[in-house]
KEVEX-479233 format. One record per residue (C-alpha): x, y, z; residue in one letter. Coordinates in steps of 0.25 Angstrom, whole numbers. Last residue first. Layout:
N
R       x       y       z   type
R       X       Y       Z      A
...
END
This chain:
188
R       x       y       z   type
R      78     177       1      R
R      80     174      17      E
R      77     161      24      V
R      92     155      23      L
R      98     169      27      R
R      93     168      40      Q
R     100     156      42      P
R     113     161      39      V
R     122     149      35      V
R     137     148      33      E
R     144     136      28      I
R     156     128      28      P
R     156     113      28      F
R     147     103      35      P
R     153     107      43      R
R     159     122      44      D
R     147     130      48      L
R     144     143      50      V
R     128     147      54      L
R     126     162      53      R
R     117     167      61      A
R     107     176      54      E
R      95     170      58      G
R      97     157      68      H
R     111     147      69      V
R     111     134      75      E
R     126     128      75      A
R     132     114      75      V
R     122     107      83      T
R     125      92      84      E
R     120      81      79      Y
R     122      68      84      D
R     131      55      79      A
R     131      44      90      L
R     124      34      81      E
R     136      35      71      G
R     145      46      73      H
R     146      59      81      G
R     142      73      77      V
R     133      76      66      L
R     133      92      65      R
R     120     101      66      W
R     116     113      61      A
R     104     122      65      T
R     100     134      55      V
R      91     145      60      S
R      79     154      53      P
R      71     155      63      E
R      60     150      53      D
R      69     143      43      V
R      75     133      53      D
R      86     126      45      V
R      92     113      51      V
R     106     108      48      W
R     111      94      49      Y
R     126      90      48      H
R     134      77      48      A
R     122      68      42      C
R     126      55      48      G
R     113      46      46      A
R     109      46      61      R
R     109      63      61      R
R     103      64      48      L
R      91      55      53      R
R      91      63      68      D
R      91      77      60      K
R      79      70      51      K
R      72      68      63      V
R      73      79      73      L
R      76      92      67      L
R      71      88      52      D
R      58      82      57      F
R      55      92      68      A
R      55     102      57      R
R      48      96      46      T
R      35     102      46      S
R      39     115      50      P
R      51     116      40      S
R      66     117      45      L
R      76     117      34      V
R      84     105      35      E
R      99     104      32      I
R     107      90      31      A
R     121      90      29      L
R     132      79      26      L
R     120      70      21      P
R     117      57      26      A
R     117      45      16      T
R     109      42       4      P
R     109      56      -2      L
R      96      56     -13      W
R      92      55     -27      R
R     106      58     -36      D
R     115      52     -25      T
R     123      59     -15      L
R     133      54      -6      D
R     146      57     -16      A
R     141      71     -16      D
R     143      72      -1      R
R     129      78       5      A
R     124      91       9      V
R     108      91      12      I
R      98     101      11      L
R      82     100      15      D
R      85      85      20      P
R      77      75      13      V
R      79      63      22      L
R      74      48      17      V
R      75      37      29      T
R      71      21      25      D
R      81      18      17      D
R      91      25      26      A
R      96      39      25      L
R      92      44      11      R
R      93      57      10      V
R      84      62      -2      D
R      85      76      -8      Y
R      73      85      -8      P
R      78      93      -3      A
R      92     101      -5      F
R     105      96      -9      L
R     120     101      -6      V
R     131      93     -12      E
R     145      88      -7      H
R     157      87     -15      D
R     159     101     -19      A
R     158     105      -3      P
R     146     114       1      C
R     147     128       4      A
R     139     134      -9      A
R     130     122      -8      A
R     126     124       6      L
R     123     139       6      L
R     115     137      -7      L
R     108     125      -1      Y
R     105     133      12      L
R      98     144       5      Q
R      88     134      -3      A
R      85     127       9      V
R      83     141      17      A
R      74     146       6      R
R      66     133       6      Q
R      62     133      20      H
R      58     147      19      L
R      49     143       7      R
R      42     132      15      R
R      45     117      12      P
R      37     107       6      S
R      30      96      15      P
R      38      86      23      S
R      35      70      20      V
R      41      61      29      L
R      40      46      26      L
R      42      36      36      V
R      53      26      32      G
R      63      29      44      D
R      62      44      39      I
R      58      45      24      L
R      57      58      19      E
R      48      64       8      Y
R      49      80       7      R
R      37      86      -1      R
R      38      95     -12      G
R      31      85     -21      D
R      40      75     -29      D
R      31      64     -25      P
R      38      51     -19      Y
R      41      40     -29      D
R      54      35     -24      A
R      50      37      -8      L
R      47      22      -7      D
R      62      18     -10      E
R      67      26       3      V
R      60      18      11      V
R      47      18      17      L
R      42      11      31      P
R      30       1      29      R
R      16       2      29      G
R      14      11      17      V
R      21      13       4      P
R      23      25      -3      L
R      14      28     -15      L
R      16      44     -10      L
R       1      47     -12      A
R      -7      34     -12      D
R       1      28       1      T
R       5      14      -4      T
R       0       0       0      M
END
């Protein structure tokens, strides 16, 4: 038996292959432990921040890495596919359709509908997968919080590297040198 709208199987956890024919309707489809999560299209301020961050990251990114924005799948397991707003990954790790490992950097711009998911579930899944850097942007403040993975394996955890608001400058040397001013991410 399948659902009528998405033609996805019911009665069992979903896997990556089940998403092959999901609609290109502007929504974000993600899997967490076989459970489908669907997010609405982001609002304008969200998109503006993603665009500004992309430009900053692309200008600073090493030549052997690439910056990609959603939708681009990060496949962490057969039953777990995340779609961060932005990722930075090594060229050698990327395929034409997805990243089959944790990115070097994942960034989420918070939305009312995904805030808790991004700060808790997605952050934890990326931590467990070994994503070295995770940033969250709140366009309503505006602010940027950056975490860095410390430790290895099961003991690895994120530590806060910086949290800046408004006109304050976020200056980081990892994963590569970059400067971000939260207020500028939301301005035209």
